[in-house]
N, C-alpha and C positions, 0 to 999 in steps of 0.2 A: 458972181457970188463973192462976197467980202472976205479977207481972212478972220478965222475963226480964232478969238483970243482966250485968255484964262476964265473971263467971267461969260462967256458962252459957252465955254464947257461945264462951268458950275451950274448954270439955268439949265442945260441941258440933263445933267445927272441929276438934277431937284427934280425936273419934269417927269422923268424916268421912275423915281424912285416914288415920287408923288402917285404917280399914274399905277403903280405897283400896291403901292398901299391901299390906293383908294378901291383897286379892283379885290385883293384880299378883304376891305372892310366891308365892301358892298356884298359880295360872296358869301362872308359870315353871317351878316345881317339876312339876307335871303335865305339862308339855310335855316337860321333860329327860328324866324318870322314865320317861314313857309311850314317848319314842322309843329310849330306851336298854334296855326290857323287849320292845320290838317291838309294842306294843299299837296296836289299829288307831286311824287318823286319826280316824275319827267318834266313838269313845267317847270319846276325849281331849276333841273339842269339846263333847259332851255333859255331861262331866262338868265341865268348866270353866262351864258354862251354869248346871247344878246349884249348883256354888259362887259364883258371881256373885250367883244371887238369894237363895242362904240368908244369905250376906253381907248383902246389901242388906236384906232383911227385919231381921236382928239390929238393925242400924246404926239403920235406922228407928225401933224398938222403943225402942233405948237412946236416941236424940235425943229423940222424944216423949216418952219418960218424963224426961228431963232438964229440959224446957223447962216440963213440969207438965200435960201434957196426958194425960188419963184414957184409956188405951188400951181397957179394959174398958168404958167409955161407949161408945165408938166401936164395938166388935164389938157391944155391944147396939144400936147404930144400924143396924147393917150387917144384923143379923138382924131388923130392922123393915121395911128395903126390901130385902131379901133377893132378893123376886120381880123387881124391877126391876133390882136391879145384876145378877142371874143372867140375864136376859133381853139385857142389854146387853152382859154378857161372854160369848154361847154361841158366838159365832166365835172367842175366844181360847180357850175351853174346848176345841171343836173341835178347832182346830188343834194344842192341846197333846198330846191323845189321839192323834190321828195321828200326830203326832210319836214317840209311844211305841210306835204300831205299827210306823212306817218302822224303828226300831231294832230291834225284835223280830223283823221279818219278813225283815230285810236285802235287800231288794230292789235298793238300791244303798247306795253309801258314798262318802264324800269322795273325788274323784278319777276318779269315773266320771263317762260322758257318758252323759246322759239327755236324753228328749226328752218333752213333756208340753204339750198344748195347742197344740201346733204351736209351742214354743219349745224350743232345744235348746241345751246348753251343758255344760261342767264343772261337776260340784259343787265347790262351794268351801268352803262351810260348811253344816252341818247344826245346828239349833237346834231347841228345844221347839216355837216358834212358827212358823218359817219356813225355809226350805230355800234358799242362795243360788246361784245358776249364773254362768258367765262363759262369754260366746260366743266363736266364733273371731275376731269382729271388737272383741273386749275391751270387749263390753257387760255388765253387770250385770243378773241379774234376779233378782227377788224373788220367790218363791213362796210362799203361805200351803200349810200343811202339810195342811192339809183337803182339798186337791184332789188330793192322791195315794190317798186314801182314798174318793174320790168319782169319780174319773176313770182314766183309762187311761195308762200312763207306759211308754215304752221305755228300757231300759238297753241302750246301744249298745258297751260295754266289758264285759258279764258274763261272757263267753267269749273265750277266746284267738284265735280265729279269726271272720273276717266273711267275706260274700259281697260282691263289688263288680261290680254290675251295669252295664254301657254299653250305652245303645242306640244304634245304627248303621243307616245304610242302605246295602245291596249294591248298586252300579249293574247294570242289566241285559245292560250291556257285559260283564260281567264273568261268566266260568264258576263259578256257583253252588258245585257240590261242591268244587271247587279253593280257592274263597274261603273256604268254610268250613273247611275241612282248614289252610288257611295260617293263619286268623285263631286258631285253636286251639294253634297252633305258633309263632307269633311272641308269643302272650301268655303261655305257658309257660317261655318265654325270658326273661321280665322278671324281674328282681332282686327277689326275696322274695315271689313267686308260688308257693302250695302244689301240691306234685305231686299230693297227695290231696286232695280230689277233683280231677280233671284237668278244665281249662279247657272251658267247653261254651257251645255257640251254639244259641238258639233262634228259630226260625224265628217271626215275629207275624202279618202280614201282607203283601199286597202294595199298593203304592202307584203312582202315576204315575211318582215320582222311582226307584224300586226296590224290593227287598226289606227289609222292616222286619225286623230281627233283634234281638236283646239277647244280648251277650257276658257270661258268667259265669264270674268266676274268683274263687278264695278264697285270702285272704292270713293270714299268723300273726300281724300284727299290727293290731288292730282302731282304734288312733288313727292310723293314716296311711290311711285309705280315699281321701282328697282325692287323696293323692301317688301313691297307686298308680293312680287312675284316671286321671291325668293323664298318667302314663309310658305306659298301654295305649293311651290316645288316644292320642299321637303315634306310636306302633308301626304303630296301624291307620289312621291316616290316611295313613301312608307306603304302607299296602299299596292303600288305595282309590283314592287320587286323586294319590300322586307324591309323592316326597321334595320337589319344587321346587315343587306347585302351594300 
């Protein structure tokens, strides 16, 4: 490798700056064009990932060539230590392949709310190696893509309708049949509750406190499960213990 002079450093700087500006420009173009054409947000993010790594590889090759580093020699060296490198990079390769399968299977997309390994959040970014979730309390969770191919995950917003379950205890002092009927009536009157299927109450067990049951209702907005559960709980509380309790 020959000595590096000021001209070489200048070319390296120009190459790096050009790569950065090219990436920013292409990213902006794909975002604007993709949204204009109505492309899926997941596809746009993955396309930007491809652009980023492609530009990175080209820029590094140009910089290494400019400073006199023999790329062919590096390729030969990588071939010699290929087994060690492959062993070290197996997790990265696994995540990359899993990312491709996620895109092909379309099990979820950017904007969906999913749960995996006890963690739940909204998908904010999908890449070839990792998927990023944002939780309801604004924490960011980074998940290796390989977990999605090796484990079970739940897409909570894949369908337009969701069932909301509310566990309740009906005091023995209340007449059971009348209370069950009243629970169905008051829950069906909550704004946003679907008329089909109708609200239902399932008896689970008898306890010292009262009859354990679960109130089931269906909603048309899977993003508002917590809000609907809260609204139904207020109405149920009025029925079971009174408005002033």
